[in-house]
KOLMARBA-929744 format. One record per residue (C-alpha): x, y, z; residue number from 1. Coordinates in nm, 4 decimals, decimal comma. Each point is the difference from the previous one (the first is absolute). Layout:
@east->X | north->Y | up->Z | n->NUM .
...
END
This chain:
@east->-4,7863 | north->-20,0528 | up->8,4651 | n->1 .
@east->0,2913 | north->-0,2386 | up->-0,0178 | n->2 .
@east->0,1689 | north->-0,0818 | up->-0,3297 | n->3 .
@east->-0,1295 | north->-0,3611 | up->-0,0313 | n->4 .
@east->-0,3570 | north->0,1174 | up->0,0527 | n->5 .
@east->0,0356 | north->0,2761 | up->-0,2565 | n->6 .
@east->0,1660 | north->-0,2402 | up->-0,2473 | n->7 .
@east->-0,2788 | north->-0,2516 | up->0,0535 | n->8 .
@east->-0,2579 | north->0,2686 | up->-0,0794 | n->9 .
@east->0,1746 | north->0,0827 | up->-0,3292 | n->10 .
@east->0,0381 | north->-0,3713 | up->-0,0804 | n->11 .
@east->-0,3701 | north->-0,0585 | up->0,0628 | n->12 .
@east->-0,0967 | north->0,2908 | up->-0,2240 | n->13 .
@east->0,2185 | north->-0,1338 | up->-0,2831 | n->14 .
@east->-0,1293 | north->-0,3517 | up->0,0625 | n->15 .
@east->-0,3609 | north->0,1172 | up->-0,0346 | n->16 .
@east->0,0907 | north->0,1806 | up->-0,3224 | n->17 .
@east->0,1739 | north->-0,3151 | up->-0,1242 | n->18 .
@east->-0,3003 | north->-0,2138 | up->0,0844 | n->19 .
@east->-0,2334 | north->0,2439 | up->-0,1731 | n->20 .
@east->0,2106 | north->0,0090 | up->-0,3158 | n->21 .
@east->0,1017 | north->-0,3677 | up->0,0018 | n->22 .
@east->0,3691 | north->0,0874 | up->0,0379 | n->23 .
@east->0,0694 | north->-0,1106 | up->0,3551 | n->24 .
@east->0,2972 | north->-0,2210 | up->-0,0853 | n->25 .
@east->0,1310 | north->0,2444 | up->-0,2617 | n->26 .
@east->0,0035 | north->0,2769 | up->0,2616 | n->27 .
@east->0,1906 | north->-0,2330 | up->0,2335 | n->28 .
@east->0,2686 | north->-0,0525 | up->-0,2644 | n->29 .
@east->0,0241 | north->0,3720 | up->-0,0776 | n->30 .
@east->0,0146 | north->0,1036 | up->0,3643 | n->31 .
@east->0,2634 | north->-0,2623 | up->0,0806 | n->32 .
@east->0,2108 | north->0,1120 | up->-0,2973 | n->33 .
@east->-0,0268 | north->0,3635 | up->0,1052 | n->34 .
@east->0,0905 | north->-0,0770 | up->0,3598 | n->35 .
@east->0,2935 | north->-0,2157 | up->-0,1194 | n->36 .
@east->0,1285 | north->0,2735 | up->-0,2322 | n->37 .
@east->-0,0157 | north->0,2552 | up->0,2819 | n->38 .
@east->0,1794 | north->-0,2340 | up->0,2408 | n->39 .
@east->0,2644 | north->-0,0889 | up->-0,2582 | n->40 .
@east->0,0982 | north->0,3553 | up->-0,1020 | n->41 .
@east->0,0953 | north->0,2449 | up->0,2721 | n->42 .
@east->-0,0325 | north->0,2887 | up->-0,2471 | n->43 .
@east->-0,3693 | north->-0,0729 | up->-0,0449 | n->44 .
@east->-0,0464 | north->-0,0156 | up->0,3785 | n->45 .
@east->0,1756 | north->0,3333 | up->0,0458 | n->46 .
@east->-0,1999 | north->0,1705 | up->-0,2737 | n->47 .
@east->-0,3324 | north->-0,1296 | up->0,1327 | n->48 .
@east->0,0842 | north->0,0937 | up->0,3599 | n->49 .
@east->0,1489 | north->0,3421 | up->-0,0764 | n->50 .
@east->-0,2125 | north->0,2986 | up->0,1023 | n->51 .
@east->0,1864 | north->0,1992 | up->-0,2663 | n->52 .
@east->-0,1624 | north->-0,1992 | up->-0,2798 | n->53 .
@east->-0,3598 | north->0,1175 | up->-0,0464 | n->54 .
@east->-0,2730 | north->-0,2621 | up->0,0398 | n->55 .
@east->-0,1242 | north->0,0729 | up->-0,3501 | n->56 .
@east->0,3462 | north->-0,0776 | up->-0,1427 | n->57 .
@east->0,0145 | north->-0,3277 | up->0,1944 | n->58 .
@east->-0,3407 | north->-0,0986 | up->-0,1392 | n->59 .
@east->0,1020 | north->0,0881 | up->-0,3542 | n->60 .
@east->0,3202 | north->-0,2070 | up->0,0268 | n->61 .
@east->-0,1859 | north->-0,3050 | up->0,1346 | n->62 .
@east->-0,2738 | north->0,0392 | up->-0,2618 | n->63 .
@east->0,2515 | north->0,0180 | up->-0,2869 | n->64 .
@east->0,1887 | north->-0,3006 | up->0,1294 | n->65 .
@east->-0,3124 | north->-0,2138 | up->0,0258 | n->66 .
@east->-0,2529 | north->0,1331 | up->-0,2501 | n->67 .
@east->0,0915 | north->-0,2553 | up->-0,2669 | n->68 .
@east->-0,0530 | north->-0,2845 | up->0,2467 | n->69 .
@east->-0,2664 | north->0,1130 | up->0,2451 | n->70 .
@east->-0,3685 | north->0,0796 | up->-0,0421 | n->71 .
@east->-0,1286 | north->0,3478 | up->0,0793 | n->72 .
@east->-0,1587 | north->-0,1156 | up->0,3259 | n->73 .
@east->0,3395 | north->-0,1082 | up->0,1325 | n->74 .
@east->0,1663 | north->0,3228 | up->-0,1146 | n->75 .
@east->-0,2707 | north->0,2070 | up->0,1774 | n->76 .
@east->0,0659 | north->-0,2050 | up->0,3133 | n->77 .
@east->0,3696 | north->0,0890 | up->-0,0185 | n->78 .
@east->-0,0903 | north->0,3652 | up->-0,0451 | n->79 .
@east->-0,2190 | north->-0,0120 | up->0,3107 | n->80 .
@east->0,2744 | north->-0,1609 | up->0,2077 | n->81 .
@east->0,2571 | north->0,2597 | up->-0,1087 | n->82 .
@east->-0,2345 | north->0,2985 | up->0,0381 | n->83 .
@east->-0,0641 | north->-0,1028 | up->0,3608 | n->84 .
@east->0,3739 | north->-0,0353 | up->0,0658 | n->85 .
@east->-0,0128 | north->-0,3762 | up->0,0559 | n->86 .
@east->0,2457 | north->-0,1017 | up->-0,2732 | n->87 .
@east->0,2422 | north->-0,1300 | up->0,2654 | n->88 .
@east->-0,2507 | north->-0,2712 | up->0,0784 | n->89 .
@east->-0,0042 | north->-0,1817 | up->-0,3342 | n->90 .
@east->0,1798 | north->-0,3066 | up->0,1409 | n->91 .
@east->-0,2435 | north->-0,0227 | up->0,2920 | n->92 .
@east->-0,3008 | north->0,0576 | up->-0,2254 | n->93 .
@east->0,1275 | north->-0,2745 | up->-0,2334 | n->94 .
@east->0,0376 | north->-0,2428 | up->0,2914 | n->95 .
@east->-0,3513 | north->0,0786 | up->0,1284 | n->96 .
@east->-0,1465 | north->-0,0304 | up->-0,3495 | n->97 .
@east->0,1669 | north->-0,3397 | up->-0,0513 | n->98 .
@east->-0,1502 | north->-0,1156 | up->0,3307 | n->99 .
@east->-0,3471 | north->0,0932 | up->-0,1274 | n->100 .
@east->0,0588 | north->-0,1856 | up->-0,3275 | n->101 .
@east->0,1246 | north->-0,3052 | up->0,1916 | n->102 .
@east->-0,3151 | north->-0,0047 | up->0,2119 | n->103 .
@east->-0,2167 | north->0,0285 | up->-0,3106 | n->104 .
@east->0,1721 | north->-0,2935 | up->-0,1693 | n->105 .
@east->0,0358 | north->-0,2044 | up->0,3229 | n->106 .
@east->0,3794 | north->0,0120 | up->-0,0100 | n->107 .
@east->0,2581 | north->0,0070 | up->0,2715 | n->108 .
@east->0,3756 | north->0,0540 | up->-0,0153 | n->109 .
@east->0,2293 | north->-0,2411 | up->0,1850 | n->110 .
@east->0,3636 | north->0,0455 | up->0,0833 | n->111 .
@east->0,1670 | north->-0,3362 | up->-0,0421 | n->112 .
@east->0,3524 | north->-0,0755 | up->0,1197 | n->113 .
@east->0,1856 | north->-0,3078 | up->-0,1222 | n->114 .
@east->0,3526 | north->-0,1245 | up->0,0718 | n->115 .
@east->0,0770 | north->-0,0341 | up->-0,3692 | n->116 .
@east->-0,1299 | north->0,1361 | up->-0,3263 | n->117 .
@east->-0,3221 | north->-0,1667 | up->-0,1170 | n->118 .
@east->-0,0661 | north->-0,1062 | up->-0,3558 | n->119 .
@east->-0,3239 | north->0,0967 | up->-0,1762 | n->120 .
@east->-0,1696 | north->-0,3298 | up->0,0789 | n->121 .
@east->0,0690 | north->0,0364 | up->0,3728 | n->122 .
@east->-0,1126 | north->0,3628 | up->-0,0027 | n->123 .
@east->-0,3263 | north->-0,1041 | up->-0,1626 | n->124 .
@east->-0,0429 | north->-0,2754 | up->0,2576 | n->125 .
@east->0,0487 | north->0,2537 | up->0,2801 | n->126 .
@east->-0,2516 | north->0,2362 | up->-0,1578 | n->127 .
@east->-0,2621 | north->-0,2694 | up->-0,0574 | n->128 .
@east->0,0369 | north->-0,1561 | up->0,3468 | n->129 .
@east->-0,0233 | north->0,3366 | up->0,1738 | n->130 .
@east->-0,2984 | north->0,0966 | up->-0,2162 | n->131 .
@east->-0,1695 | north->-0,3254 | up->0,0933 | n->132 .
@east->0,0661 | north->0,0468 | up->0,3735 | n->133 .
@east->-0,1173 | north->0,3629 | up->0,0058 | n->134 .
@east->-0,2811 | north->-0,0321 | up->-0,2564 | n->135 .
@east->0,1379 | north->0,3104 | up->-0,1731 | n->136 .
@east->0,2292 | north->0,0652 | up->-0,2912 | n->137 .
@east->0,3468 | north->0,0262 | up->0,1529 | n->138 .
@east->0,2721 | north->0,2068 | up->-0,1614 | n->139 .
@east->0,3270 | north->-0,1264 | up->0,1473 | n->140 .
@east->0,3019 | north->0,2270 | up->0,0312 | n->141 .
@east->0,2814 | north->-0,2487 | up->0,0308 | n->142 .
@east->0,3466 | north->0,0775 | up->0,1308 | n->143 .
@east->0,2965 | north->-0,2076 | up->0,1013 | n->144 .
@east->0,1576 | north->-0,0110 | up->0,3482 | n->145 .
@east->0,2529 | north->-0,2758 | up->0,0606 | n->146 .
@east->-0,0160 | north->0,0662 | up->0,3767 | n->147 .
@east->-0,3287 | north->-0,1905 | up->0,0289 | n->148 .
@east->0,1999 | north->-0,3139 | up->-0,1028 | n->149 .
@east->-0,3031 | north->-0,1659 | up->-0,1626 | n->150 .
@east->-0,3781 | north->0,0039 | up->-0,0066 | n->151 .
@east->-0,2191 | north->0,3033 | up->-0,0567 | n->152 .
@east->-0,1153 | north->0,3127 | up->0,1839 | n->153 .
@east->-0,3203 | north->0,1692 | up->-0,1176 | n->154 .
@east->-0,1183 | north->0,3441 | up->0,1107 | n->155 .
@east->-0,3472 | north->0,1214 | up->-0,0921 | n->156 .
@east->-0,0734 | north->0,3334 | up->0,1632 | n->157 .
@east->0,1028 | north->-0,0393 | up->0,3634 | n->158 .
@east->-0,0492 | north->-0,3788 | up->-0,0036 | n->159 .
@east->0,3178 | north->-0,2107 | up->-0,0226 | n->160 .
@east->0,0145 | north->-0,3718 | up->-0,0751 | n->161 .
@east->0,3540 | north->-0,1142 | up->0,0788 | n->162 .
@east->0,0856 | north->-0,3441 | up->-0,1327 | n->163 .
@east->0,3736 | north->0,0694 | up->-0,0178 | n->164 .
@east->0,2535 | north->-0,2594 | up->0,1034 | n->165 .
@east->0,1753 | north->0,2619 | up->0,2134 | n->166 .
@east->-0,3145 | north->0,0518 | up->0,2106 | n->167 .
@east->-0,0637 | north->-0,3715 | up->0,0277 | n->168 .
@east->0,3577 | north->-0,0551 | up->0,1207 | n->169 .
@east->-0,0398 | north->0,2783 | up->0,2593 | n->170 .
@east->-0,3221 | north->-0,1603 | up->0,1279 | n->171 .
@east->0,1657 | north->-0,3403 | up->0,0201 | n->172 .
@east->0,2961 | north->0,1484 | up->0,1891 | n->173 .
@east->-0,2309 | north->0,1718 | up->0,2507 | n->174 .
@east->-0,1980 | north->-0,3205 | up->0,0436 | n->175 .
@east->0,3146 | north->-0,2080 | up->0,0567 | n->176 .
@east->0,1452 | north->0,2503 | up->0,2483 | n->177 .
@east->-0,3362 | north->0,0374 | up->0,1756 | n->178 .
@east->-0,0035 | north->0,3779 | up->-0,0464 | n->179 .
END
């Protein structure tokens, strides 16, 4: 099996446990924090990936780090992942789990590119307009790129809505040149 498929299976198992215990969103936060901590600290990555560190020791370290913050169900999930040697997949599992949570809550993430930094009011306007258009809760991830000159570029999955001034000028140029 390929890694995304395996990660999706683990994410679905944790999601079902979260649904059963009423902790779906809490598990999302914990899994995202764990994946972020692993990505941020190379020493953690090395220790988790090392065949010299016994699986039991890896489980104990993760359990101690999270036991004050995570319910037993989540800790048992971590144990299962480590005991099967899948600890290198935490980032992928977290991404797959978040996708399941987003489907449950009818959410979608949108990459939004603007020519200049947006204030809070404009960000809220973008979020509400996109939510209205898509009939889903939109979580915008806004970044700045002065190369688009003006306007907005929105990417949702593999769908791109390009309303940038740069693209409009390119179209106008092609139209005027008859290309």
